[in-house]
C-alpha positions as CSV (number, residue, x, y, z in Angstrom):
1,M,0.0,0.0,0.0
2,T,1.4,3.4,-0.9
3,S,2.1,6.0,1.8
4,N,-0.5,8.4,0.2
5,R,-3.2,5.7,0.3
6,L,-2.3,4.8,3.8
7,R,-2.4,8.4,4.9
8,G,-5.8,8.8,3.1
9,L,-7.3,5.8,5.0
10,V,-6.1,7.1,8.3
11,F,-7.5,10.5,7.5
12,L,-10.9,9.0,6.5
13,A,-11.0,7.0,9.8
14,A,-10.4,10.2,11.8
15,L,-13.1,12.0,9.9
16,I,-15.6,9.2,10.4
17,A,-14.8,9.2,14.1
18,C,-15.8,12.8,14.2
19,T,-18.9,12.8,12.1
20,D,-20.7,15.4,14.3
21,Q,-18.3,18.0,12.6
22,T,-18.2,20.0,15.9
23,G,-14.5,19.6,16.5
24,P,-11.6,21.6,15.0
25,E,-10.9,20.6,11.4
26,S,-7.4,20.1,10.1
27,P,-7.0,21.4,6.6
28,P,-6.5,18.9,3.7
29,L,-2.8,19.2,2.9
30,D,-3.1,17.8,-0.7
31,T,-5.8,16.8,-3.2
32,S,-5.7,13.2,-1.9
33,E,-6.7,14.4,1.5
34,L,-9.2,16.8,0.0
35,A,-10.8,13.9,-1.9
36,V,-11.1,11.9,1.3
37,R,-12.7,14.9,3.1
38,L,-15.2,15.5,0.3
39,E,-16.2,11.9,0.2
40,S,-16.7,11.8,3.9
41,L,-18.9,14.9,3.7
42,R,-20.9,13.4,0.8
43,R,-21.7,10.3,2.9
44,L,-22.4,12.3,6.0
45,H,-25.0,14.5,4.2
46,G,-26.5,11.7,2.2
47,I,-25.7,13.0,-1.3
48,P,-26.0,10.2,-3.9
49,G,-23.4,11.7,-6.3
50,M,-21.2,14.7,-6.9
51,A,-18.2,15.8,-8.8
52,A,-15.4,18.3,-8.1
53,A,-12.6,20.1,-9.9
54,I,-9.9,22.6,-9.1
55,G,-8.3,24.9,-11.6
56,C,-5.0,26.7,-11.1
57,D,-4.2,29.6,-13.4
58,G,-6.8,28.3,-15.8
59,V,-5.6,24.7,-15.9
60,V,-7.5,21.8,-14.3
61,V,-5.1,20.4,-11.8
62,W,-7.4,17.9,-10.1
63,S,-10.9,16.5,-10.6
64,S,-12.9,13.6,-9.3
65,G,-16.3,12.0,-9.1
66,F,-18.0,10.7,-5.9
67,G,-20.8,8.3,-5.5
68,S,-23.5,7.7,-8.2
69,A,-24.9,9.8,-11.0
70,D,-27.7,7.3,-11.2
71,V,-28.0,4.8,-8.3
72,A,-30.6,2.5,-9.9
73,R,-28.5,2.1,-13.1
74,N,-25.2,2.0,-11.2
75,V,-23.7,4.9,-13.1
76,P,-20.8,6.5,-11.2
77,A,-20.5,10.3,-11.0
78,T,-17.4,11.6,-12.8
79,P,-16.0,15.0,-13.7
80,Q,-17.8,14.6,-17.1
81,T,-21.2,14.1,-15.5
82,V,-23.7,16.9,-16.3
83,F,-25.6,18.4,-13.4
84,H,-28.2,21.2,-13.0
85,I,-26.2,24.2,-11.5
86,A,-29.2,26.0,-10.1
87,S,-28.3,29.6,-9.0
88,L,-24.8,29.5,-10.5
89,T,-26.9,30.7,-13.4
90,K,-27.0,34.1,-11.8
91,T,-23.3,34.6,-12.4
92,F,-23.9,34.0,-16.1
93,A,-26.7,36.6,-16.1
94,S,-24.3,39.0,-14.4
95,I,-22.1,38.9,-17.4
96,V,-24.9,39.3,-19.9
97,L,-26.3,42.3,-18.0
98,L,-23.0,44.1,-17.7
99,Q,-22.3,43.5,-21.4
100,L,-25.7,45.2,-22.1
101,A,-24.7,48.1,-19.8
102,D,-21.3,48.4,-21.6
103,E,-23.2,48.6,-24.9
104,G,-25.4,51.3,-23.6
105,R,-28.6,49.2,-23.9
106,I,-29.3,49.5,-20.2
107,S,-28.0,51.5,-17.2
108,L,-27.6,49.9,-13.8
109,D,-29.5,52.9,-12.5
110,D,-32.5,52.4,-14.7
111,P,-35.7,52.0,-12.8
112,V,-36.8,48.4,-13.4
113,S,-40.3,49.7,-14.2
114,E,-38.9,50.8,-17.6
115,Y,-38.6,47.1,-18.4
116,G,-42.1,46.1,-17.2
117,V,-41.1,45.1,-13.7
118,E,-43.5,46.5,-11.1
119,L,-42.2,46.6,-7.6
120,S,-42.9,49.0,-4.7
121,G,-40.2,51.7,-4.2
122,D,-37.6,53.1,-6.5
123,V,-36.0,49.8,-7.5
124,R,-33.1,50.0,-10.0
125,V,-31.4,47.3,-12.1
126,R,-28.5,47.3,-9.7
127,H,-30.8,46.6,-6.8
128,L,-32.1,43.4,-8.3
129,M,-28.6,42.3,-9.3
130,S,-27.3,42.8,-5.8
131,H,-30.3,41.5,-3.8
132,T,-30.9,44.9,-2.3
133,S,-34.4,45.6,-3.8
134,D,-36.5,45.2,-0.7
135,P,-38.0,48.5,0.5
136,P,-36.4,50.8,1.0
137,P,-34.2,49.7,-2.0
138,G,-30.5,49.8,-1.2
139,T,-30.8,49.6,2.5
140,A,-30.1,45.9,3.2
141,F,-29.1,42.6,1.6
142,R,-31.7,39.8,1.4
143,Y,-31.0,37.0,-1.0
144,D,-34.1,36.4,-3.2
145,G,-33.9,34.3,-6.3
146,N,-37.5,35.1,-7.3
147,R,-36.6,38.8,-7.4
148,Y,-33.4,38.2,-9.3
149,A,-35.4,36.3,-11.8
150,L,-37.3,39.5,-12.7
151,L,-34.1,40.6,-14.5
152,D,-35.3,38.2,-17.3
153,S,-37.5,41.1,-18.5
154,V,-34.5,43.5,-18.5
155,V,-32.5,41.1,-20.7
156,R,-35.4,40.4,-23.1
157,R,-36.3,44.1,-23.7
158,A,-32.7,45.4,-23.9
159,D,-31.2,42.5,-25.9
160,G,-34.2,41.7,-28.0
161,R,-33.8,38.0,-27.3
162,T,-34.6,35.6,-24.5
163,F,-32.0,35.1,-21.8
164,E,-31.6,31.6,-23.1
165,D,-30.4,32.9,-26.5
166,A,-28.4,35.7,-25.1
167,V,-26.4,33.6,-22.6
168,L,-25.6,31.1,-25.4
169,E,-24.1,33.7,-27.7
170,R,-22.6,36.1,-25.1
171,V,-21.1,33.6,-22.5
172,I,-21.3,29.9,-23.3
173,A,-20.0,30.0,-26.9
174,P,-17.2,32.6,-26.3
175,A,-16.0,30.6,-23.2
176,G,-15.8,27.4,-25.2
177,L,-18.1,25.5,-22.8
178,T,-19.1,22.3,-24.6
179,R,-21.2,20.8,-21.9
180,T,-23.0,23.9,-20.6
181,A,-26.5,24.7,-21.8
182,P,-30.0,25.8,-20.8
183,S,-32.0,22.9,-19.4
184,S,-34.3,23.1,-22.4
185,L,-31.4,22.0,-24.6
186,D,-32.9,23.5,-27.7
187,G,-30.2,26.0,-28.6
188,D,-28.1,26.1,-31.8
189,G,-24.9,24.2,-31.5
190,I,-25.8,22.3,-28.4
191,D,-25.1,18.5,-28.5
192,D,-28.5,17.5,-26.9
193,V,-27.8,13.8,-27.1
194,A,-24.4,13.9,-25.4
195,I,-25.6,16.2,-22.7
196,R,-28.8,14.3,-21.9
197,A,-26.8,11.0,-21.9
198,A,-24.4,12.5,-19.3
199,L,-27.1,14.2,-17.1
200,A,-27.2,12.9,-13.5
201,Q,-30.5,11.7,-12.0
202,G,-31.8,14.1,-9.4
203,Y,-32.7,13.0,-5.8
204,D,-34.6,14.5,-2.9
205,G,-33.2,14.9,0.6
206,D,-33.9,11.3,1.4
207,A,-32.1,10.1,-1.8
208,H,-35.3,9.2,-3.6
209,P,-35.3,9.9,-7.4
210,I,-37.1,13.2,-8.2
211,A,-37.8,15.1,-11.4
212,Y,-35.9,18.3,-12.0
213,P,-37.6,21.7,-12.4
214,T,-38.3,22.5,-16.1
215,H,-38.3,26.3,-16.2
216,F,-35.3,28.4,-17.0
217,N,-34.5,32.1,-16.4
218,V,-31.7,34.4,-15.3
219,A,-31.8,33.0,-11.8
220,A,-31.5,29.3,-12.4
221,G,-31.7,26.5,-15.0
222,L,-28.3,26.0,-16.6
223,L,-26.7,22.6,-16.9
224,S,-22.9,22.1,-16.7
225,T,-20.0,20.0,-15.6
226,V,-17.3,20.8,-13.0
227,L,-14.7,20.9,-15.9
228,D,-16.7,23.4,-17.8
229,L,-17.2,25.6,-14.7
230,V,-13.4,25.7,-14.1
231,E,-13.1,26.7,-17.8
232,Y,-15.7,29.3,-17.2
233,G,-13.8,30.7,-14.2
234,A,-10.6,30.8,-16.4
235,A,-12.5,32.7,-19.1
236,I,-13.6,35.3,-16.6
237,E,-10.1,35.7,-15.3
238,E,-8.7,36.1,-18.8
239,G,-11.0,39.0,-19.4
240,G,-12.9,37.4,-22.3
241,L,-16.5,37.6,-20.8
242,Y,-17.0,40.7,-18.8
243,P,-16.5,44.0,-20.6
244,D,-13.7,46.4,-19.5
245,G,-14.2,47.2,-15.8
246,G,-17.2,44.8,-15.6
247,R,-15.4,42.1,-13.6
248,T,-14.2,44.6,-11.0
249,L,-17.8,46.0,-10.7
250,A,-19.3,42.5,-10.3
251,F,-16.7,41.4,-7.8
252,T,-17.0,44.6,-5.6
253,P,-19.3,44.3,-2.6
254,M,-22.2,46.6,-2.6
255,R,-22.7,49.1,0.1
256,A,-26.0,49.8,1.8
257,T,-27.2,53.4,1.9
258,S,-25.9,53.5,5.5
259,G,-22.4,52.8,4.1
260,V,-22.2,49.2,5.5
261,E,-20.4,46.8,3.1
262,L,-22.7,43.9,2.0
263,P,-21.7,40.3,1.2
264,Y,-22.8,40.5,-2.5
265,G,-21.6,42.4,-5.6
266,L,-23.5,42.2,-8.9
267,G,-24.3,38.5,-9.4
268,W,-21.6,37.2,-7.0
269,F,-21.0,36.8,-3.3
270,V,-17.8,38.4,-2.2
271,E,-15.8,37.5,0.9
272,R,-12.8,39.5,2.2
273,R,-10.0,37.1,3.1
274,T,-6.3,37.3,4.0
275,G,-4.5,36.8,0.7
276,G,-7.2,38.3,-1.5
277,D,-10.9,38.4,-2.0
278,V,-12.8,35.3,-2.8
279,V,-15.9,35.5,-5.1
280,W,-18.4,32.7,-5.0
281,H,-21.9,31.5,-5.5
282,F,-24.0,28.5,-4.4
283,G,-26.9,26.8,-6.0
284,S,-29.8,24.9,-4.4
285,W,-32.9,23.7,-6.2
286,T,-35.0,20.6,-6.5
287,G,-32.7,17.6,-6.9
288,N,-29.5,19.6,-7.3
289,S,-27.0,21.9,-5.7
290,A,-23.8,23.6,-6.6
291,L,-20.8,25.6,-5.4
292,L,-18.3,27.7,-7.4
293,V,-15.5,29.5,-5.7
294,L,-13.0,31.8,-7.4
295,A,-9.9,33.1,-5.7
296,P,-8.4,35.5,-8.3
297,A,-5.4,36.6,-6.2
298,R,-4.3,32.9,-5.9
299,G,-5.3,31.9,-9.5
300,A,-7.6,29.2,-8.1
301,S,-11.1,28.0,-8.8
302,F,-13.2,25.2,-7.3
303,A,-16.4,23.7,-8.7
304,L,-18.6,21.2,-6.9
305,L,-21.9,19.9,-8.2
306,A,-24.3,17.4,-6.7
307,N,-27.5,15.6,-7.6
308,S,-29.4,16.5,-4.5
309,D,-29.9,19.7,-2.6
310,R,-27.8,18.5,0.4
311,L,-24.6,20.2,-0.8
312,S,-26.3,23.5,0.1
313,T,-29.4,23.2,2.3
314,P,-27.6,22.3,5.5
315,F,-25.7,25.6,5.5
316,P,-26.9,29.3,5.6
317,L,-25.1,30.2,2.4
318,E,-27.8,32.7,1.4
319,E,-26.5,34.9,4.3
320,G,-23.2,35.2,2.5
321,R,-21.4,32.8,5.0
322,L,-19.1,30.8,2.8
323,E,-17.3,29.1,5.7
324,S,-20.6,27.8,7.0
325,S,-20.3,25.1,4.3
326,A,-18.1,22.2,5.4
327,F,-17.5,21.6,1.7
328,A,-16.2,25.1,1.2
329,R,-14.0,24.9,4.3
330,A,-12.4,21.8,2.9
331,F,-11.4,23.7,-0.3
332,L,-10.3,26.8,1.5
333,G,-8.2,24.8,3.9
334,W,-6.4,23.1,1.0
335,L,-6.0,26.5,-0.8
336,E,-4.8,28.6,2.2
337,Q,-3.1,26.1,4.5
338,G,-2.4,23.1,2.3
339,E,-0.6,22.8,-1.0
340,G,-2.9,25.1,-2.8
341,C,-2.2,26.3,-6.3
342,D,1.5,26.8,-5.3
343,G,1.9,23.1,-4.4
């Protein structure tokens, strides 16, 4: 038995002995230990299948599948497995909207009523994008996917197309994402057969098979793989998706009217950390959940997708608390205290 495998088994035994997750956590020192930690967490939270990938400076340095993409058919989850990515879709919408702003088709300070969105108070486009639209607008952050979905009307009226068509042309195609698509799978250039064949079965919180939601909008509904999401993160960092200045704008935390810094920018959560800001988003919907973390200062990205909601629902991620997730802590430990992208 190799020393790495022996160390991994010892590490797994220690984790299983502490399944209440209340004790201090030692950071995974390398990707072998990270894989063991993630598998232990998958089992602990009853997730049938998931996949993970890490990118360093735009290159995939590690990826793995865990558990089953389809339990009944005994199909293993792999990095090539396609999952619903739920609210990670919001980050794609952020790019589309900031492209439209750069083209002069919208202003972030436009009242949303100009686009057929009727809400109480003086709600602007930036308020919906930053989850600060509750009255009085701009005073506080409250994550609300339904309100973010109202930006569909902004895209449709400003771009002249559905968000589905706009995201394909403006984000998915330029980034070279071959296994990322709207869940309808009816866009030009999409390999419907290959994507459907690789799509994981969804499960409820008790690991019973469940049908996925069928509607699609700016807030949720894209399909992808962890490999494509790492590629997506690389395309953002290379400056090929956001317009000039757009990435900085999206990755800058909003401030409430009181001056207090909020945990969200324009389509992304933002967390201040030693060594550089981390931008991230989670997803949680029927039969699926997701996590995408970008650490631009370290050149690192982490994508994690699952075929139940248990990757996200046990944790208050909607409050902007990234470290509330044991899955996120595992990656951050590897990045900041383990080998990281410098290993």
